[in-house]
C-alpha positions as CSV (number, residue, x, y, z in Angstrom):
1,M,-17.6,16.7,-0.5
2,S,-15.6,15.1,2.3
3,I,-14.5,11.5,2.3
4,Q,-16.7,11.0,5.4
5,Q,-19.7,11.9,3.2
6,K,-18.5,9.5,0.5
7,C,-17.6,6.7,2.8
8,K,-19.8,4.2,1.0
9,T,-18.0,4.6,-2.3
10,I,-14.3,5.1,-3.2
11,M,-12.5,5.1,-6.6
12,M,-9.6,2.6,-6.2
13,F,-6.3,3.4,-7.9
14,W,-4.8,-0.1,-7.8
15,G,-1.4,0.9,-9.4
16,C,0.7,-1.5,-11.5
17,M,2.0,-4.1,-9.0
18,I,-1.1,-5.2,-7.1
19,P,-3.2,-6.4,-10.1
20,T,-0.2,-8.0,-11.9
21,V,2.2,-9.2,-9.2
22,E,0.2,-9.4,-6.0
23,P,-3.4,-10.4,-6.9
24,Y,-3.9,-11.7,-3.3
25,V,-3.8,-8.1,-2.1
26,E,-6.5,-7.0,-4.6
27,K,-8.6,-10.0,-3.6
28,A,-8.2,-9.3,0.1
29,T,-9.0,-5.6,-0.4
30,R,-12.2,-6.4,-2.3
31,Y,-13.2,-8.9,0.3
32,S,-12.5,-6.5,3.2
33,L,-14.2,-3.4,1.8
34,E,-17.3,-5.4,0.9
35,K,-17.5,-6.6,4.5
36,L,-17.0,-3.0,5.7
37,D,-19.8,-1.7,3.4
38,V,-17.5,0.3,1.2
39,K,-18.2,0.1,-2.5
40,I,-15.3,0.2,-4.9
41,I,-15.6,2.2,-8.1
42,E,-13.1,1.1,-10.7
43,M,-10.8,3.6,-12.3
44,Y,-11.0,2.4,-15.9
45,E,-8.3,3.5,-18.3
46,A,-5.9,4.5,-15.5
47,T,-2.2,4.2,-16.3
48,C,0.9,3.8,-14.0
49,C,0.8,6.5,-11.4
50,P,3.6,7.0,-12.8
51,D,6.5,5.7,-10.9
52,P,7.9,8.3,-8.5
53,E,11.6,7.4,-9.0
54,I,12.3,6.7,-12.7
55,S,9.5,8.6,-14.3
56,R,10.0,11.8,-12.3
57,T,13.7,11.7,-12.9
58,M,13.5,11.1,-16.6
59,G,10.8,13.6,-17.4
60,I,9.1,15.6,-14.7
61,D,6.6,17.3,-17.1
62,L,5.5,13.9,-18.5
63,W,5.3,12.5,-14.9
64,R,3.1,15.4,-13.8
65,T,0.8,15.1,-16.9
66,L,0.3,11.4,-16.6
67,A,-0.5,11.7,-12.9
68,G,-2.8,14.6,-13.6
69,R,-4.6,12.4,-16.2
70,N,-5.2,9.7,-13.6
71,I,-6.5,12.2,-11.1
72,S,-8.8,13.7,-13.8
73,I,-10.6,10.4,-14.2
74,A,-11.8,10.8,-10.6
75,N,-12.4,14.5,-11.1
76,M,-14.7,13.9,-14.0
77,S,-16.7,11.2,-12.2
78,K,-16.9,13.2,-9.0
79,N,-15.2,10.6,-6.9
80,N,-12.4,10.6,-4.3
81,I,-9.4,8.3,-4.8
82,C,-7.9,5.6,-2.5
83,T,-4.6,3.9,-3.1
84,I,-2.8,1.2,-1.2
85,C,0.7,1.7,-2.7
86,N,3.0,4.2,-1.0
87,G,4.6,5.1,-4.4
88,C,1.3,5.8,-6.0
89,F,0.2,7.8,-3.0
90,D,3.4,9.8,-3.2
91,T,3.0,10.6,-6.9
92,L,-0.7,11.4,-6.9
93,T,-0.6,13.5,-3.8
94,K,2.5,15.5,-4.8
95,V,1.1,16.2,-8.3
96,D,-2.3,17.1,-7.0
97,S,-0.7,19.5,-4.5
98,E,1.4,21.1,-7.3
99,L,-1.5,21.5,-9.7
100,R,-3.7,23.0,-7.0
101,E,-1.1,25.5,-5.9
102,D,0.4,26.5,-9.3
103,P,-2.2,27.6,-12.0
104,R,0.6,27.6,-14.6
105,L,1.4,23.9,-14.0
106,S,-2.3,23.1,-14.0
107,E,-2.8,24.9,-17.3
108,N,0.1,23.1,-18.9
109,V,-1.3,19.7,-17.9
110,N,-4.8,20.6,-19.0
111,N,-3.6,21.9,-22.4
112,V,-2.5,18.2,-23.0
113,L,-5.5,16.6,-21.4
114,K,-8.1,18.6,-23.3
115,R,-6.9,17.1,-26.5
116,Y,-8.4,13.9,-25.2
117,G,-11.5,15.3,-23.7
118,M,-10.2,15.3,-20.1
119,E,-9.6,17.9,-17.5
120,Y,-7.9,18.1,-14.1
121,D,-10.0,20.4,-11.8
122,G,-8.7,19.4,-8.3
123,S,-12.2,18.3,-7.1
124,S,-11.1,14.9,-5.8
125,R,-9.2,14.0,-2.7
126,I,-6.5,11.3,-2.5
127,Y,-6.4,9.0,0.5
128,H,-4.1,6.2,1.5
129,M,-5.8,3.0,2.5
130,I,-4.6,3.6,6.1
131,E,-6.8,6.7,6.2
132,L,-9.8,5.0,4.6
133,L,-9.7,2.2,7.2
134,H,-8.8,4.3,10.2
135,D,-10.6,7.6,9.6
136,T,-13.5,6.7,7.4
137,V,-14.5,3.2,8.2
138,G,-13.3,3.9,11.7
139,V,-11.9,1.8,14.5
140,D,-15.3,1.2,16.0
141,K,-16.7,-0.3,12.8
142,L,-13.7,-2.5,12.4
143,K,-13.9,-3.8,15.9
144,S,-17.6,-4.6,15.5
145,V,-17.1,-6.9,12.4
146,I,-13.9,-8.8,13.3
147,D,-14.5,-12.5,13.3
148,R,-11.1,-13.7,14.4
149,D,-7.9,-11.9,15.5
150,L,-4.1,-12.2,15.3
151,S,-3.9,-13.4,18.9
152,G,-0.6,-11.6,19.7
153,L,1.1,-12.4,16.5
154,K,4.4,-10.4,16.5
155,C,4.3,-8.0,13.7
156,A,7.2,-5.9,12.4
157,P,5.5,-3.0,10.5
158,Q,7.2,-1.8,7.4
159,Y,5.9,1.7,7.1
160,G,7.8,2.7,4.0
161,C,9.9,5.7,3.5
162,R,7.3,7.9,1.9
163,I,4.8,7.5,4.7
164,L,7.5,8.3,7.3
165,R,8.7,11.2,5.3
166,E,5.5,12.8,4.1
167,K,2.7,12.0,6.5
168,S,3.9,10.8,9.9
169,D,0.4,10.5,11.3
170,L,-0.1,7.5,9.0
171,K,2.5,5.6,11.1
172,V,0.4,6.1,14.3
173,K,-2.7,5.0,12.4
174,F,-1.0,2.0,10.9
175,D,0.1,0.9,14.4
176,R,-3.4,1.3,15.7
177,L,-4.8,-0.8,12.8
178,I,-2.4,-3.6,13.7
179,T,-3.2,-3.7,17.4
180,L,-6.9,-3.4,16.6
181,I,-6.9,-6.8,15.0
182,G,-4.8,-8.3,17.8
183,G,-1.2,-8.0,16.6
184,E,1.7,-7.2,18.8
185,I,3.9,-4.5,17.2
186,I,7.6,-5.3,17.2
187,H,9.7,-2.1,16.6
188,T,13.2,-2.5,15.1
189,K,16.3,-0.4,14.9
190,T,16.0,-0.2,11.1
191,E,12.3,0.5,10.7
192,R,13.0,3.9,9.2
193,L,15.5,2.4,6.7
194,C,14.3,2.1,3.1
195,C,13.6,-1.4,1.8
196,G,16.0,-0.8,-1.1
197,V,13.6,-0.3,-4.0
198,P,15.0,3.0,-5.3
199,A,18.6,1.8,-4.9
200,M,17.7,-1.4,-6.8
201,Y,17.4,0.5,-10.1
202,S,21.1,1.6,-10.0
203,N,22.8,-0.8,-7.6
204,P,21.0,-4.1,-7.1
205,D,23.8,-5.5,-4.9
206,F,23.7,-2.5,-2.6
207,A,19.9,-2.7,-2.4
208,L,20.0,-6.4,-1.5
209,H,22.8,-6.4,1.0
210,Q,22.9,-2.9,2.5
211,R,19.1,-2.4,2.6
212,A,16.9,-5.5,2.5
213,E,19.3,-7.9,4.2
214,V,20.1,-5.4,6.9
215,K,16.4,-4.9,7.6
216,L,15.7,-8.7,7.5
217,E,18.5,-9.4,9.9
218,D,17.1,-6.8,12.3
219,I,13.6,-8.1,12.1
220,R,14.7,-11.7,12.7
221,E,16.8,-10.6,15.7
222,A,13.8,-8.8,17.1
223,G,11.7,-12.0,17.0
224,A,9.0,-10.9,14.7
225,D,6.6,-13.6,13.3
226,C,6.0,-11.6,10.1
227,I,6.5,-8.3,8.3
228,V,3.2,-6.3,7.9
229,L,2.9,-3.5,5.3
230,F,0.7,-1.8,2.8
231,C,3.2,-1.0,0.1
232,P,3.4,-3.6,-2.7
233,A,6.9,-2.4,-3.8
234,C,8.3,-3.1,-0.2
235,A,6.6,-6.5,-0.2
236,E,8.1,-7.4,-3.6
237,R,11.5,-6.3,-2.5
238,F,11.5,-8.3,0.8
239,E,10.2,-11.5,-0.8
240,R,12.7,-11.3,-3.7
241,A,15.5,-10.5,-1.3
242,E,14.6,-13.5,0.9
243,M,14.7,-15.8,-2.2
244,A,18.1,-14.3,-3.3
245,L,19.7,-14.5,0.1
246,T,18.6,-18.2,0.5
247,T,20.9,-19.0,-2.4
248,E,23.7,-17.3,-0.4
249,D,23.0,-19.6,2.6
250,N,21.2,-16.9,4.6
251,E,17.7,-18.2,5.0
252,F,15.1,-16.1,6.7
253,N,11.6,-17.5,5.9
254,I,9.9,-14.4,7.4
255,S,6.4,-14.1,6.1
256,V,5.6,-10.8,4.4
257,L,1.9,-9.9,4.5
258,N,-0.1,-6.9,3.3
259,Y,-2.2,-5.6,6.2
260,L,-5.3,-6.1,4.0
261,E,-4.6,-9.8,3.8
262,L,-4.5,-10.0,7.6
263,L,-7.7,-7.9,7.8
264,A,-9.5,-10.1,5.3
265,L,-8.6,-13.2,7.3
266,C,-9.8,-11.5,10.5
267,L,-13.0,-10.6,8.8
268,G,-13.7,-14.3,8.0
269,A,-11.9,-15.0,4.7
270,L,-10.4,-18.4,4.0
271,P,-6.9,-18.4,2.7
272,E,-7.9,-19.9,-0.6
273,E,-10.5,-17.1,-1.1
274,I,-7.8,-14.5,-1.2
275,G,-4.9,-16.6,-2.6
276,T,-2.3,-16.5,0.2
277,H,-0.6,-19.6,-1.4
278,L,0.6,-17.3,-4.2
279,H,3.3,-15.7,-2.0
280,R,6.9,-16.4,-2.9
281,V,7.8,-16.8,0.8
282,P,5.2,-19.1,2.4
283,V,2.8,-17.6,4.9
284,D,1.2,-20.8,6.0
285,Q,2.4,-20.7,9.7
286,V,1.0,-17.1,10.2
287,V,-2.3,-17.9,8.4
288,G,-2.6,-21.1,10.4
289,R,-2.3,-19.2,13.7
290,I,-5.0,-16.7,12.6
291,L,-7.4,-19.5,11.6
292,K,-6.9,-21.2,15.0
293,A,-7.8,-18.0,16.8
294,K,-11.5,-18.1,15.8
């Protein structure tokens, strides 16, 4: 069954960071999908995706088995999966592809899962939230329910390295989603540069100064009002970097917003309904402009 046929329901794989570190993204997602007539089915007993850097490096078989277990939850309930996080999307789609294409790997994973009454069968499809919004909900539906818009807010999109590397059409769709709600896209010289998350695990100073700071300087120079993204890991990196760099007398104060927060506000949500005040780097100026646009 295609995702178009299952448009009214989707099993959400929230990942680790959104529920625990960025609850405003979860709240904005729930608000937005309800407004767009998409029902969320919870993926109970899901684990970390697991992480595509550390976990895959430390033990690829365990990484593959844990991901297969997560996918099997959707398989067994006959649902498709949607995820917001680029890292989760990377892990789940890669493992799903490997298990579909290699019966030996699939058998190895299922030999473990069957001990717990579970089975990977490849019946579910995995979609990034960009695809769900752009392809399934559709731009026409989005346009029809927008209550307010960004009124030319200058948005620097942070696509994330995995989107740019694995599925380039998501970049085009992401841009379209931003302009659809009235944002002006500001392209920068470093938009293909990683935010610094993988490097952070081995060399925090390099990740801060040679990745995040370089990107933030470029975004500031380009005159963007905010950074817009989907990936919670990128968001976490940018906000923590801004806080760290402030102590080094390099203050940015560039708002970092998940696209779903902007969408929820454009669909009529009030800031307190989705918790925008919980950001480490204040987003008040950006939110205020959106509210005035009504």
